[in-house]
C-alpha positions in Angstrom: 0.0 0.0 0.0 1.5 3.3 -1.1 1.4 6.6 0.8 0.7 9.7 -1.2 2.2 12.8 0.4 0.2 16.1 0.7 2.3 18.0 -1.7 -0.3 19.6 -3.9 -3.2 22.2 -3.1 -5.7 19.6 -4.5 -4.6 17.0 -1.8 -3.8 19.3 1.1 -6.5 22.2 1.2 -9.7 20.0 1.5 -8.2 18.1 4.4 -7.2 21.2 6.2 -10.6 22.7 5.8 -12.5 19.7 6.9 -10.2 19.0 9.9 -10.4 22.6 11.0 -14.2 22.4 11.1 -14.1 19.0 12.7 -12.2 20.4 15.5 -14.7 23.3 15.8 -17.6 20.8 15.9 -16.0 19.0 18.7 -15.3 22.2 20.7 -18.9 23.3 20.1 -20.1 20.1 21.6 -17.9 20.6 24.7 -19.3 24.0 25.1 -22.8 22.6 24.8 -22.1 20.2 27.6 -20.7 23.1 29.8 -23.7 25.3 29.0 -26.2 22.6 30.2 -24.2 22.0 33.4 -22.4 18.7 32.9 -21.3 16.9 35.0 -23.8 18.3 37.5 -26.6 17.7 34.9 -26.9 14.5 33.1 -26.9 14.7 29.3 -30.3 14.4 27.6 -31.3 12.4 24.5 -30.6 15.4 22.2 -27.0 15.6 23.6 -26.5 11.8 23.0 -27.8 12.1 19.4 -25.3 14.9 18.7 -22.5 12.9 20.2 -23.4 9.9 18.0 -23.4 12.3 15.0 -20.0 13.7 16.0 -18.4 10.3 16.1 -19.6 9.3 12.6 -18.3 12.8 11.4 -14.8 11.7 12.5 -15.2 8.4 10.9 -16.1 10.2 7.7 -13.2 12.5 8.2 -10.8 9.4 8.6 -12.2 8.0 5.4 -11.5 11.4 3.6 -7.8 11.2 5.0 -7.5 7.6 3.7 -8.8 8.5 0.2 -6.2 11.1 -0.1 -3.2 9.5 1.5 -3.8 6.0 0.5 -6.1 6.2 -2.5 -4.5 9.1 -4.3 -7.5 11.4 -4.3 -6.3 14.9 -5.7 -4.3 13.4 -8.5 -5.1 12.3 -12.0 -5.9 8.6 -12.3 -3.0 8.0 -14.6 -0.6 9.3 -12.2 -2.1 7.1 -9.4 -2.2 4.0 -11.4 1.5 4.5 -12.4 2.4 4.4 -8.8 -0.1 1.9 -7.3 -3.1 0.7 -9.2 -4.8 -0.7 -6.2 -5.0 2.8 -4.8 -7.8 3.8 -7.3 -9.7 0.6 -6.2 -9.4 1.6 -2.6 -10.9 5.0 -3.3 -13.8 3.7 -5.0 -14.5 1.2 -2.3 -14.2 3.9 0.4 -16.7 6.4 -1.0 -19.5 3.8 -0.6 -19.6 3.8 3.3 -18.6 7.4 3.1 -21.9 8.4 1.3 -24.0 6.2 3.7 -22.4 7.8 6.8 -23.3 11.2 5.3 -27.0 10.3 5.4 -27.0 8.6 8.9 -25.1 11.6 10.4 -27.4 14.2 9.2 -30.4 12.2 10.3 -29.0 12.1 13.8 -28.3 15.8 13.8 -31.9 16.7 12.7 -33.3 14.2 15.2 -31.4 15.9 17.9 -32.9 19.3 16.9 -36.4 17.9 16.8 -35.9 16.4 20.2 -34.6 19.8 21.4 -37.6 21.5 20.2 -40.0 19.0 21.8 -38.2 19.4 25.1 -38.1 23.2 25.1 -41.5 24.2 23.7 -44.8 23.4 25.3 -46.2 20.4 23.7 -49.6 20.3 22.0 -51.1 17.9 19.6 -50.3 20.0 16.5 -46.7 20.3 17.6 -46.4 16.7 18.3 -47.9 15.6 14.9 -45.4 18.1 13.2 -42.3 16.7 15.1 -43.2 13.1 14.3 -44.0 13.8 10.7 -40.7 15.5 10.2 -38.8 12.7 11.9 -40.5 10.1 9.7 -39.6 12.0 6.4 -36.1 12.4 7.7 -35.7 8.7 8.4 -37.1 7.8 5.2 -34.6 10.2 3.4 -31.8 8.5 5.3 -32.9 5.0 4.3 -33.1 6.2 0.5 -29.5 7.4 0.8 -28.1 4.2 2.2 -30.1 2.0 -0.4 -29.1 4.0 -3.3 -25.4 3.9 -2.3 -25.3 0.2 -2.1 -27.9 -0.5 -5.0 -27.1 2.0 -7.7 -24.5 -0.4 -9.2 -25.2 -4.0 -9.6 -23.3 -6.1 -8.6 -21.8 -4.1 -5.8 -18.2 -4.9 -7.0 -19.1 -3.0 -10.3 -18.6 0.3 -8.4 -14.8 -0.3 -8.5 -14.4 -3.1 -11.1 -16.1 -2.0 -14.4 -14.6 -5.2 -16.1 -17.3 -7.4 -14.5 -19.6 -8.8 -17.2 -23.3 -7.8 -17.2 -22.4 -5.1 -14.5 -24.6 -2.0 -14.7 -25.0 1.4 -12.8 -28.0 3.6 -12.6 -28.1 7.3 -13.5 -25.7 8.7 -10.9 -26.4 12.3 -11.4 -30.2 11.9 -11.3 -29.8 10.0 -8.0 -27.6 12.8 -6.6 -30.0 15.5 -7.5 -33.0 13.6 -5.9 -31.2 12.9 -2.7 -29.9 16.5 -2.5 -33.4 18.1 -3.2 -35.1 15.9 -0.6 -32.3 16.7 1.9 -33.0 20.4 1.4 -36.7 19.8 2.0 -36.0 18.1 5.4 -33.7 21.1 6.3 -36.5 23.6 5.7 -39.0 21.4 7.6 -36.6 21.4 10.7 -35.8 25.0 10.4 -39.5 26.3 10.1 -40.9 24.1 12.8 -40.1 26.4 15.9 -40.8 29.7 14.2 -44.5 30.0 15.2 -43.7 29.0 18.8 -40.7 31.4 19.2 -42.8 34.2 17.8 -45.4 33.6 20.6 -42.8 34.0 23.4 -43.4 37.1 25.7 -40.2 39.0 24.9 -39.2 42.0 22.9 -39.4 41.7 19.2 -35.7 42.3 18.8 -35.0 39.3 21.3 -37.4 37.1 19.2 -35.6 38.0 16.0 -32.2 37.2 17.6 -33.6 33.8 18.7 -35.1 33.0 15.3 -31.8 34.0 13.8 -30.0 31.4 15.9 -32.5 28.7 15.0 -32.5 29.6 11.3 -28.7 29.6 10.9 -29.5 26.2 9.4 -30.3 28.1 6.2 -26.5 28.3 5.7 -26.3 24.6 5.9 -28.9 24.3 3.1 -26.8 26.5 1.0 -23.8 24.2 1.7 -26.1 21.3 0.5 -26.5 23.1 -2.8 -22.8 23.6 -3.3 -22.2 19.9 -2.3 -24.7 18.8 -5.0 -22.8 20.8 -7.6 -19.5 19.2 -6.6 -21.1 15.8 -6.9 -22.4 16.6 -10.3 -18.8 17.4 -11.4 -17.4 14.0 -10.5 -16.3 12.1 -13.5 -15.8 8.4 -13.0 -13.4 8.3 -15.9 -10.9 10.2 -13.8 -12.4 9.8 -10.1 -9.4 10.4 -8.1 -9.0 13.9 -9.8 -12.6 15.0 -9.5 -13.5 13.6 -6.0 -11.7 16.1 -3.6 -14.4 18.8 -3.5 -17.2 16.2 -3.3 -15.5 14.6 -0.3 -14.9 17.9 1.4 -18.5 19.2 1.2 -19.8 15.8 2.2 -17.8 16.0 5.5 -18.2 19.8 5.9 -22.0 19.8 5.8 -22.5 17.5 8.8 -19.7 19.3 10.7 -21.5 22.6 10.2 -24.8 21.0 11.0 -23.5 19.9 14.3 -22.2 23.3 15.1 -25.5 24.9 14.2 -27.3 22.4 16.5 -25.1 23.3 19.4 -25.4 27.1 19.2 -28.8 27.6 20.8 -27.6 25.8 23.9 -24.3 27.8 24.2 -25.9 31.1 25.4 -24.6 30.5 28.9 -21.0 30.2 27.7 -21.4 33.3 25.5 -22.9 35.3 28.3 -19.9 34.5 30.5 -17.5 35.5 27.8 -19.2 38.6 26.6 -21.8 39.6 29.2 -22.5 43.1 27.8 -23.4 41.6 24.4 -25.3 38.4 25.3 -26.8 39.1 28.7 -30.3 40.4 28.2 -31.8 39.9 31.6 -33.0 42.9 33.3 -34.1 43.4 36.8 -35.2 46.4 39.0 -32.2 48.4 40.2 -29.7 46.6 38.0 -27.8 47.2 34.9 -27.2 44.7 32.0 -23.9 43.6 33.6 -25.5 42.0 36.5 -24.5 44.6 39.0 -26.9 46.3 41.5 -27.1 50.0 42.0 -24.2 49.9 44.5 -22.0 48.1 42.0 -21.9 44.7 43.7 -22.9 41.5 42.0 -26.4 40.1 42.4 -27.2 36.8 44.1 -29.1 34.2 42.2 -32.2 35.2 44.0 -33.6 38.6 44.1 -36.1 40.1 46.7 -39.3 41.3 45.3 -41.4 43.7 47.1 -45.2 42.9 47.8 -47.8 45.0 46.1 -49.8 46.2 49.1 -52.2 48.2 47.0 -53.8 45.1 45.7 -54.5 42.2 47.9 -56.4 40.2 45.2 -53.4 39.3 42.9 -52.9 35.9 41.3 -49.6 34.7 39.8 -49.7 33.5 36.3 -46.9 31.8 34.6 -46.9 31.1 30.9 -45.0 28.2 29.6 -43.0 28.5 26.4 -45.2 27.8 23.4 -48.5 28.3 25.1 -50.7 27.3 28.1 -50.7 29.1 31.5 -51.1 28.2 35.2 -52.6 30.5 37.8 -51.8 30.0 41.5 -53.2 31.9 44.4 -50.8 34.6 45.9 -51.1 36.5 49.2 -54.6 36.9 50.6 -55.7 33.4 49.6 -57.2 31.0 51.9 -55.0 28.5 53.6 -52.3 31.1 53.4 -50.2 30.3 56.6 -50.1 26.5 56.1 -49.2 27.1 52.3 -46.4 29.4 53.3 -45.0 26.9 55.8 -45.2 24.2 53.0 -43.4 26.5 50.6 -40.6 27.2 53.0 -40.1 23.5 53.7 -40.2 22.6 49.9 -37.8 25.3 49.2 -35.4 24.2 51.9 -35.6 20.5 50.7 -35.1 21.6 47.0 -32.2 23.9 47.7 -30.6 22.3 50.7 -31.5 25.1 53.1 -29.9 27.7 51.0 -31.3 30.6 48.9 -28.4 30.9 46.6 -26.9 28.8 43.7 -29.6 26.8 41.8 -26.8 24.8 40.1 -28.5 21.9 38.4 -32.1 22.7 38.9 -33.4 22.7 35.2 -36.5 24.9 34.6 -37.9 28.3 35.2 -39.5 28.9 38.5 -41.0 32.0 40.1 -42.8 33.0 43.4 -44.3 36.1 44.7 -46.0 37.0 48.0 -46.7 34.2 50.4 -48.1 31.9 47.8 -46.3 29.7 45.5 -46.0 29.0 41.7 -43.7 26.9 39.7 -43.4 26.0 36.0 -41.1 23.5 34.8 -39.3 23.9 31.2 -37.5 20.7 30.8 -37.1 20.1 34.5 -38.9 19.4 37.9 -41.3 21.8 39.2 -40.0 23.4 42.5 -42.4 25.7 44.5 -40.9 28.9 45.7 -42.1 31.6 48.0 -41.1 34.4 50.5 -41.0 36.9 47.7 -38.1 35.3 45.8 -37.7 35.0 42.0 -35.4 32.6 40.4 -33.6 33.5 37.1 -32.7 29.9 35.9 -33.8 29.1 32.4 -32.2 29.4 28.9 -35.3 31.1 27.6 -37.4 34.0 28.5 -40.3 33.5 31.0 -42.6 36.4 32.1 -44.3 36.5 35.5 -47.4 38.4 35.5 -49.9 39.5 38.0 -53.6 39.4 37.4 -55.9 42.1 38.8 -59.5 43.1 38.3 -58.4 46.0 36.0 -56.4 43.7 33.7 -53.0 42.2 33.4 -49.8 43.8 34.7 -46.3 42.6 35.4 -45.3 41.4 38.8 -41.7 40.7 38.0 -39.0 41.2 35.5 -38.2 38.8 32.8 -35.9 35.8 33.8 -33.2 34.2 31.8 -30.4 31.7 32.4 -27.7 33.4 34.6 
C-alpha cells in the first residue's frame, strides 16, 4: 500500500478545511455540555444524538484522509495507477460507506434538533404531529440514501471493477439530484418548525428576531447542500481520483457545520460569561445589564421582590413556552399560613437550606407574596415563596400579576444566569 504525500493544493487544502471544522464541531459540543451544566446535569437524549453524529463525522473525516493519503485522491488517475493501481480501487470502495455515513449523520443531527424543540417548547397535539411527521420524513430520506449507495450499481463490486460482465449502474447524477433536493426539503422542515412557537414568546421583538436568527442559521447549511450537490455533479468516474476532492470535502463539511449549528442555541450561557454586555439580556429592578446592582456589587441568584400592598387580590400567572398558563393563588388566599410553611419547607428541601446557587435545577420557577407557583421547562417543578424570584432558564419566561383591572407585570423577565 502506497502513501501519497500532501504535496499539492488539491490534496492538502480540502483536508485542512474539513479537519479545522471537525475540531470546531468537537469544541462546540464541549461548550454545549458546559452550558447545560455537565457533569452536575446528566446529558439528555438530544445531547447523546449529537455525540453519535460527532463520532460518525470523525469516521467520515478518517475516510477522507484515507482516500487522499492511501487512495491518491487529488491526483489524476493515470498518475495514481502509475504508482499503485490498487489505490484507485481503494478510493472507489471507500466512497460507498462514506456516502452512507453522510445520510446517517445528518439524520442524527436533525433528530437531535427535533428532540430539542420538543423538550423546550410546550407540547400540544399539533406540535407533536409536526415533530413526528418531520422525523418520519427524515428517517425515510436516510434509508433512501443508504439504499441508493449500495444498490445503484449491480453487482456491488461493479462500483470499483467495471470489467465485470453484465455489470450496470443507474443514473448517478439523477440520484444525486434527488437525494440533494429531498435533503433540502427536510432542512426547511426542521428550520421552520419552531418559528411560530418562538414568535409567541413574551419577549421584545428584537429578542425574538435574535432567537429566530440562531434557529435559522441552518439556512446556511442548506446553501452548503447546494454547493455539495454541484460538486457531486462534477465528479467524473473516468478520472475519479482527480474529481473527487471537493465532493469529499463538502460531504464532510456539511455534517460538521450542522453539528455546530445544532449546538449554538444551547451555548448562550457560555457566550454570556465570555461577553456579558453583548449576550446578557436579563434586566431586573435596580440593576444594569452587567449583573450589578445600584451599589456596583454582584447580584445573588435570588432577588427580593416587594409585595404590592395596594392590591390584595393578585394571582400569579406563569406562561409556559409555546402556550398554556397556570394561575396560582398569591397573598390573601385561603390556607395562606399553612401554604407558606409548606413553601418554605419545600424550598429548603429543594435547595438544601440555601437561598443561593440553583446549580443543576433545570427549569424556570417564580414565586411572589406568600403563595407559591412553579413552572417546569424541561425540568422538575419546584415551588418557591417568600418573595423570591429565580432566574434559571435558557429562555425568557414572564411572570405576570392578574388584577380586576387587567394584566400587569409582577416581576421582571427571567433568563439563564
